SENU-80092 format. One record per residue (C-alpha): residue number from 1; residue in one letter; x, y, z. Coordinates in nm, 4 decimals. Layout:
// SENU-80092
- drenpa,lumke,X,Y,Z
- NUM,a,X,Y,Z
...
END
This chain:
// SENU-80092
- drenpa,lumke,X,Y,Z
- 1,m,11.9938,12.0252,9.4004
- 2,t,11.7143,11.7937,9.2876
- 3,t,11.7906,11.6116,8.9622
- 4,i,11.4883,11.5288,8.7472
- 5,l,11.4828,11.3404,8.4181
- 6,v,11.2041,11.4409,8.1782
- 7,t,11.1292,11.2047,7.8890
- 8,g,10.9795,11.3529,7.5745
- 9,a,11.1481,11.6786,7.6709
- 10,t,11.1093,11.8352,7.3251
- 11,g,10.7346,11.7660,7.3065
- 12,t,10.4465,11.9991,7.3821
- 13,l,10.4183,11.8895,7.7451
- 14,g,10.7738,11.7785,7.8238
- 15,r,10.9212,12.1095,7.7106
- 16,q,10.6922,12.3052,7.9424
- 17,v,10.7509,12.0702,8.2355
- 18,s,11.1270,12.1107,8.1889
- 19,e,11.0972,12.4898,8.1836
- 20,r,10.8962,12.4963,8.5049
- 21,l,11.1314,12.2618,8.6863
- 22,r,11.4352,12.4688,8.5863
- 23,t,11.2596,12.7818,8.7086
- 24,a,11.2039,12.6036,9.0408
- 25,g,11.5783,12.5363,9.0647
- 26,a,11.5914,12.1709,8.9643
- 27,d,11.8699,12.0180,8.7573
- 28,v,11.6703,11.8946,8.4570
- 29,r,11.7872,11.6240,8.2207
- 30,g,11.5869,11.6511,7.9000
- 31,l,11.5624,11.3147,7.7287
- 32,s,11.4509,11.2712,7.3692
- 33,r,11.5830,11.1185,7.0484
- 34,r,11.7234,11.4600,6.9489
- 35,s,11.8482,11.5776,7.2874
- 36,p,12.2050,11.7193,7.2747
- 37,s,12.2815,11.5750,7.6204
- 38,y,12.0530,11.2747,7.6662
- 39,a,11.9748,11.1413,7.3203
- 40,v,11.7886,10.8183,7.3942
- 41,d,11.5397,10.6280,7.1822
- 42,l,11.3032,10.4681,7.4301
- 43,r,11.2061,10.2141,7.1669
- 44,d,11.5338,10.0317,7.2317
- 45,g,11.6493,10.1890,7.5585
- 46,k,12.0108,10.2371,7.4533
- 47,g,12.1836,10.4969,7.6694
- 48,l,11.8986,10.4993,7.9200
- 49,n,12.1034,10.3754,8.2159
- 50,a,12.3355,10.6770,8.2038
- 51,a,12.0428,10.9172,8.1715
- 52,v,11.8607,10.7690,8.4717
- 53,d,12.1631,10.7252,8.6982
- 54,g,12.1510,10.9710,8.9882
- 55,a,11.8069,11.1112,8.9064
- 56,d,11.5843,11.1862,9.2047
- 57,a,11.2724,11.1636,8.9914
- 58,i,11.1621,11.0802,8.6381
- 59,v,10.8724,11.2571,8.4673
- 60,h,10.7622,11.0281,8.1850
- 61,c,10.5992,11.2463,7.9176
- 62,a,10.7213,11.0625,7.6064
- 63,t,10.4490,10.8861,7.4107
- 64,a,10.3986,10.7245,7.0711
- 65,p,10.0355,10.7312,6.9504
- 66,r,10.1215,10.4689,6.6875
- 67,g,10.2178,10.2183,6.9564
- 68,g,10.5103,10.1046,7.1660
- 69,d,10.4510,10.2977,7.4886
- 70,d,10.4433,9.9767,7.6923
- 71,r,10.7756,9.8587,7.5504
- 72,a,10.9340,10.1990,7.6168
- 73,a,10.7958,10.2006,7.9709
- 74,g,10.9456,9.8587,8.0293
- 75,f,11.2935,9.9859,7.9426
- 76,l,11.2428,10.2938,8.1600
- 77,i,11.1154,10.0974,8.4599
- 78,d,11.4042,9.8503,8.4390
- 79,a,11.6575,10.1334,8.4223
- 80,a,11.4919,10.3132,8.7143
- 81,k,11.5058,9.9956,8.9229
- 82,r,11.8737,9.9466,8.8494
- 83,a,11.9453,10.3079,8.9432
- 84,g,11.7277,10.2997,9.2536
- 85,t,11.5249,10.5994,9.1345
- 86,p,11.2866,10.6934,9.4166
- 87,h,11.0072,10.8521,9.2118
- 88,l,10.8566,10.7801,8.8677
- 89,l,10.5817,11.0178,8.7570
- 90,y,10.3586,10.9309,8.4606
- 91,i,10.1105,11.1421,8.2658
- 92,s,9.8116,10.9454,8.1417
- 93,i,9.4670,11.0221,7.9983
- 94,v,9.1212,11.0324,8.1522
- 95,g,8.9244,10.7328,8.0248
- 96,v,9.2129,10.4942,7.9489
- 97,d,9.0367,10.2298,8.1579
- 98,r,8.7006,10.2800,7.9836
- 99,l,8.7439,10.3643,7.6158
- 100,p,8.8151,10.0704,7.3797
- 101,l,9.0946,10.2392,7.1847
- 102,g,9.4294,10.0719,7.1210
- 103,y,9.6297,10.3755,7.2309
- 104,y,9.4264,10.4072,7.5511
- 105,t,9.4593,10.0362,7.6251
- 106,i,9.8376,10.0641,7.6075
- 107,k,9.8417,10.3772,7.8248
- 108,h,9.6391,10.1894,8.0861
- 109,r,9.8812,9.8973,8.0612
- 110,v,10.1694,10.1355,8.1322
- 111,e,9.9856,10.2641,8.4389
- 112,r,9.9611,9.9089,8.5717
- 113,m,10.3262,9.8370,8.4892
- 114,i,10.4347,10.1381,8.6909
- 115,e,10.2038,10.0568,8.9816
- 116,d,10.3355,9.6991,8.9893
- 117,s,10.7014,9.7974,8.9493
- 118,g,10.7777,9.8453,9.3179
- 119,l,10.9049,10.1968,9.2454
- 120,g,10.7656,10.5015,9.4206
- 121,s,10.5236,10.6410,9.1656
- 122,t,10.2704,10.9089,9.0832
- 123,i,10.0120,10.8846,8.8048
- 124,l,9.8186,11.1862,8.6790
- 125,r,9.5401,11.1548,8.4223
- 126,a,9.4386,11.4617,8.2239
- 127,t,9.1715,11.5314,7.9654
- 128,q,9.2622,11.6140,7.6049
- 129,f,9.4844,11.9170,7.5475
- 130,h,9.3622,12.2246,7.3614
- 131,d,9.6544,12.1560,7.1250
- 132,l,9.5082,11.8173,7.0283
- 133,v,9.1632,11.9621,6.9615
- 134,l,9.3258,12.2295,6.7448
- 135,r,9.5209,11.9703,6.5459
- 136,i,9.2056,11.7671,6.4853
- 137,l,9.0081,12.0697,6.3720
- 138,s,9.2945,12.2027,6.1586
- 139,g,9.3356,11.8653,5.9906
- 140,a,8.9610,11.8393,5.9347
- 141,a,8.9212,12.1856,5.7874
- 142,k,8.7256,12.0430,5.4926
- 143,l,8.5581,11.7525,5.6761
- 144,p,8.2471,11.7121,5.8911
- 145,v,8.2848,11.6788,6.2703
- 146,p,8.1402,11.4037,6.4922
- 147,s,7.8044,11.4798,6.6488
- 148,g,7.7055,11.4034,7.0050
- 149,v,8.0656,11.4105,7.1292
- 150,r,8.1615,11.6361,7.4164
- 151,v,8.5187,11.7196,7.5102
- 152,q,8.6802,11.8885,7.8087
- 153,p,9.0037,12.0331,7.6723
- 154,v,9.2695,12.1495,7.9143
- 155,d,9.5636,12.3824,7.8687
- 156,s,9.8915,12.1908,7.8415
- 157,g,10.0642,12.4614,8.0454
- 158,e,9.8324,12.3942,8.3377
- 159,v,9.9094,12.0232,8.3147
- 160,a,10.2803,12.1097,8.3104
- 161,d,10.2325,12.3199,8.6258
- 162,r,10.0748,12.0241,8.8027
- 163,l,10.3371,11.7741,8.6843
- 164,a,10.6237,11.9980,8.7925
- 165,a,10.4723,12.0400,9.1391
- 166,l,10.4215,11.6648,9.1701
- 167,a,10.7774,11.5937,9.0536
- 168,l,10.9177,11.8158,9.3261
- 169,g,10.7224,11.6203,9.5872
- 170,g,10.7246,11.2569,9.6871
- 171,p,10.5414,10.9610,9.5292
- 172,a,10.1658,11.0105,9.5633
- 173,g,10.0131,10.7158,9.3758
- 174,r,9.7132,10.7883,9.1556
- 175,v,9.6339,11.1560,9.2095
- 176,p,9.3054,11.3346,9.1214
- 177,d,9.2391,11.3800,8.7500
- 178,l,9.2994,11.7156,8.5856
- 179,g,9.0227,11.8329,8.3551
- 180,g,8.9679,12.1473,8.1544
- 181,p,8.7282,12.4185,8.2744
- 182,e,8.4416,12.3370,8.0370
- 183,v,8.2690,12.0334,7.8889
- 184,r,8.1808,12.1401,7.5346
- 185,e,8.0204,11.9852,7.2294
- 186,f,8.2854,11.9144,6.9667
- 187,t,8.0707,12.0969,6.7111
- 188,d,8.0730,12.4014,6.9420
- 189,l,8.4542,12.3974,6.9552
- 190,a,8.4626,12.3637,6.5775
- 191,g,8.2543,12.6798,6.5539
- 192,a,8.4916,12.8622,6.7893
- 193,f,8.7853,12.7501,6.5773
- 194,l,8.6230,12.8802,6.2589
- 195,r,8.5312,13.2136,6.4164
- 196,a,8.8822,13.2637,6.5546
- 197,g,9.0294,13.2156,6.2090
- 198,g,8.7662,13.4205,6.0277
- 199,r,8.6534,13.1138,5.8335
- 200,k,8.3047,13.0904,5.6841
- 201,r,8.2741,12.7122,5.6444
- 202,r,7.9572,12.5498,5.7821
- 203,v,8.0005,12.2910,6.0594
- 204,v,7.8391,11.9613,5.9508
- 205,p,7.7754,11.7195,6.2398
- 206,v,7.8034,11.3498,6.1471
- 207,r,7.7014,11.0566,6.3639
- 208,l,7.9637,10.7811,6.3676
- 209,a,7.9407,10.4151,6.4687
- 210,g,8.1524,10.1822,6.6797
- 211,r,8.2256,10.1067,7.0454
- 212,a,8.4838,10.3825,7.0819
- 213,y,8.2458,10.6450,6.9447
- 214,a,7.9754,10.5170,7.1800
- 215,g,8.2202,10.5639,7.4684
- 216,y,8.2870,10.9205,7.3612
- 217,r,7.9144,10.9879,7.3423
- 218,r,7.8754,10.8506,7.6972
- 219,g,8.1516,11.0827,7.8135
- 220,d,8.3946,10.8096,7.9236
- 221,h,8.6821,11.0497,7.8507
- 222,l,8.5490,11.3350,8.0654
- 223,a,8.6199,11.4418,8.4235
- 224,p,8.3478,11.6978,8.5023
- 225,g,8.4092,11.6542,8.8738
- 226,h,8.7711,11.7632,8.8235
- 227,a,8.7248,12.0737,8.6072
- 228,v,9.0174,12.2508,8.7706
- 229,g,9.1753,12.4030,8.4596
- 230,t,9.1060,12.7701,8.3979
- 231,v,9.2045,12.8400,8.0352
- 232,t,8.9138,12.8059,7.7913
- 233,f,8.9487,12.6960,7.4301
- 234,e,8.8728,13.0493,7.3088
- 235,e,9.1436,13.1905,7.5364
- 236,f,9.3868,12.9312,7.4048
- 237,l,9.3045,13.0252,7.0435
- 238,d,9.3382,13.3965,7.1217
- 239,r,9.6783,13.3400,7.2811
- 240,r,9.7916,13.1392,6.9779
- 241,h,9.6791,13.4199,6.7518
- 242,r,9.8629,13.6859,6.9531
- 243,h,10.1756,13.4766,7.0108
- 244,p,10.2138,13.2320,6.7208
- 245,a,10.4770,12.9619,6.7697
END
């Protein structure tokens, strides 16, 4: 039986990846700070050696938007080297090499660390999840939305499908990006969000400044040539409405 360690196993993506791998017959080790079996804090790496030992592959989904992903990756890479893990799979973001954002810069650094590690590796970049767009719009329920910004949201379940398939295969290097089915204006998605919730608030587009915003307006975070996802934002919202978490 194939043994696969999934970091961030209680998160939106890691949980779904774990479910798919178990369905495929893999022995899944779910690693997170609150895991009953593999409780590891990647910020210090304690307990990581035991979690990695004997794993045929590692799917690295854990992330910390406030920083520290490179430090965590360093602990994980070192542990994987000691264990002789044959395959380390990392989920990254489209545009990490183009957008001047601190979080993206660190994600790109982790990509390079993995590529330079000497381990067999696979790196998949995806566009923003529908879940992230929903969180932004929910948090900005009383705020204007940025104008001139397009997004290409993808369903996290479809990303989980792809990651699980890659984990069950051999190292593949940098694989083709995974983008959502549509490139949409952020203001358009805001309107869809309001309609789905029966809200009457007017969408107010606001032009922002800065290099990162300019990158978003250029579309540095998009992958229109890899629009392989199938679930639209409206379908995602409808599913959430019918099956609330």
